[in-house]
N, C-alpha and C positions, 0 to 999 in steps of 0.2 A: 230708350226710344226705339231700339232695334229688337228688343226682346218681346215676344208675343204676350208675355205676362210679367210685367215689371212695375216697380214703384220706386220713387225717390223721396226720401225724407231728410230734412235738415233739422237736427235736434236743436242747434243753437238758435236762440231767439224765437223758438216756435213753442206751440202748446203741446208738442209731442211728449208723452210721459211713458213710463214703463208699461202702464196699462194700455196705452195707445199702440204699443208695439206687440204686446202679447194678447191681453183680453180685458174686458171691462164688465163688471157685474152691476146691473141696474135694477132697482126696485120700482115696479109700476105703481104710480101714485093712486091709480083708480082701483086696481084689482089687488094690490099688495103682493103680487107674485114677483119672483126674481127671474130675471132673464140675463143673458150675457151677449155681448157683442165681441166678435173676433177682432183682434188687433191686426196690424199690418203684416206681421210675420205669418200667422196662419192663413191670412187672406191670400198671401203670395205663395201658398203651397204649390210645389212643382214649378215655381217661378223664381224671380230674382228681386231682392230688396236692397236698394242702395241707401245706406245710412251715413249721412255726413255729420261730422262733429259728434261721433258716438261717445266720446269722453264726456260730453255735456249731460249725459243721462244721470239722474240722481242716484240710481242704483243699477249700474251696468251689469252686475252679477245676476240680475233678473233674466238676462239672456242666456245664462249658462245652460239651462235645460234645453232651450231651443237649439243651441249649437251642438250639444252633446247627444241628446236623445231624439232630436228633431220632432219634439212634441211640445204642446203647451197645456199644462195641467191647471184646471180651475177647481178650487175647493173653497167655496165661500157661501155662507147662508145655506140655502137649499140646493145650490148648484154644485154638482160633481161631474166634471167632464174632462176628457182628454182630447185635444185637437191635434190633428196631424200638421206638422210644420216642416215638411221637407223643402225648406226654402234656402236658396243660395243667398248668403248675406255678403255683400260687398261693403265694407265699412271703411271710413276714413276719419282721421283725427289729426290735430296739430301736435307737435312736440310740446312738452311742458313750457318751454321758454319761447315758443313761437317758431323756432327753427332749430335744426339739429346742430349741436356743438361737435365739431370734428375731433375734439380732444376728450370727449366723453363717450362711454359705451352707448350704442344706439338704444339698446333695450331699456336702460335706465332713464331714458328721456321720453318713453311712451307713457302717457298719463292714463293708464288703464290697469285694473287689477290683474295680476299674473294669471289667476285662475281663468279669467276670461280670454286673455290674449292667447293662452295656450290652446284654446279650443279652435282657433282659426287654422286652417290647413296651410295657408301661405301668408307671409307678412313681408312687405317690401317698404323700406324707408325711401322717401323721395327727398334728396338733398338739393339745396339751392346752391349750385356750383356755377361760378362765372364761366361763360363760354361765348366768345364773340359771335360765332355762327348761330348758335341757338338763341342767344339774346337778341340778335338782329331779327330772326324770324318771329319771335314773340312780340317785339316792338312793332314790327310791320303789321302783324295781325291786330294788335290793339288799336293802333293808329288808323288802320284801314276801316274800322267800324265808325270812326268819326269823320273821315274824309270822303266816305262813299266810294272809295276805290274798290273795284272788283278784284277778286283773287285772280292771279295769273293762271292758276291751275285749279280746275274743279276737282273735288274729291274723286279718287278712282274707285272708291267703295260705294256701292249702291246700297243704302239702308234697307230697302225692300228685299234685295237679294240676301242680305245678311239675315233678315228676319225669316225668310223662307228656309234658309240653310239651317238655322237654329231649330225650326219646327221639324225639319227632316231629321236632324240629328237626335232630337228627343224621342224619336220612334225606336231608336236602337238601344238595346240593353246589353252592353259589352260584357263578355265573360272572360275569365282568365284561363287560357289553355294550361295544361299541366306543366309544360316546359317554361312558360312565362311565370307561373306561380313559383316554380323551383328557382328561377333566376332572381325573383324579387326576394324570396326567402334567403337566398345566399347573400345578396347585397345587404339586406337588413341585419343579418347575423354578423357579417364582416364589419359593418359600420359600428354596430352596437358594442362589439367586443374588441375594438381597436384599443390597444394599451399605449400609454405614454410612459416616459421615464419618470420615476418617482424615487423617493428615498427608500421605499419598500414596495417593490412591484408586486409582491405577494399579497399585500393588503388591499383588498378590493375597495375599501372605504376611500382610498386615495385616488381611485381611478374614476375619471369622468364618465358619465352615461350620456353619449351623444344623442341617442334617440330612444323612444319608447314605442310600445304597440300603437299609440295614438298617431305617431308619424308614419308607421306602416300603413295604417288605414288611410291616411292622407295620400300616400303614394298610390294606393289602389284607386282612390277616387279620382286623382289627377290623371292616371292612366286611362280610366274609363271615360273621363271627360274629353281627353285628347282623341280617343277612339270615336266618340260621338261626333267630334268636329270633323273627323276624316270619314264619317258615315260608314263605320265598320262595326260589325257585331262581335268581334273578338279583339282582345288587346294583343298587339304584337310585341315582340321583345324590344323592338326599337322604341315603341311608345312607352313601354315599361321603364326602359333606361332613361328616357327623357323625364318621366314623372319622378323617378328617384333623384335624378340630378336637380330637378326643379325644387323639390322639397329640401334637399340638402343645401342648395344654393341659398334658399330663403333663411335657413337656420344659420348659415355662415354670416349673414348680414346682421342678425340680431342676437344670436346665441353664443358668440365666441367668448371664451374666458380671456380677458385682456392679458393675463400673465402667461398663459400657455399658447394662446392663439388657436386653440382647438374648441370644437363645439362641446358645450356642457349644458344639457337640458335643464339642469338645476337653475341656470341663469334665467331661463324663460319662465320657470315655475316659481321664481322668487325665493329660491332657497340658496344655501351656501354652496358655492362651487367647490370642486374637488381640490383645487390649488389652495383655497382658504382652509379647508378641513385639514390638509396636510400640515399646515403651520400650527 
């Protein structure tokens, strides 16, 4: 609602298909010619697309090109085209059992292919945890809709102001100064090469790989997005530090090896973690 170019789609119980998100090729019944219609993702190029119940897609891997290459390729009949799809995708889905089990690893409860999950820059699980204060606020909000009671406090955030702020921020193309790039490189190398105690520390096969170049790219994108929010044309060291911590914080929520308590990217990629290989 506040983004100047945005769309919301709920996959569950709707007619949204993979083609509806990417592209559809249609044959004209009168002329016999083939044409294509752009789906929601290329239509929201340079905008944001919110996809609810994304795990309900018949073939969620069809989104892999969009997330990795930011393009949609069409090769069907006489149509050969490549559509730009620099679209920010905000996706949501429920855990496999409807709610997160605190006694199981978070990632194992996400009902999506590892290859697709790994393409998202940030992933955050929302747990249903009992809390008197928060539960009271939620209950009052729900009941207020039925009793006609007005909110005691109006929202302090003006939607129109947020929309104007986003439009202004999009005009900036933040760059990485040499000292900031050097800092991010140092953090990336340190995190990636952190060693843990194993039966054979010289055997790299037993060492977990916490992050890959894909996470470094996510850090860069997050630092640039934060700079746009601050209406700045250059990424500062402070914003770079925030972006690195944000990406690592997300990985700690879903990519921890339960036996070592450390991040292992193999967990997110659906492969055997280092502690299992060691055995």
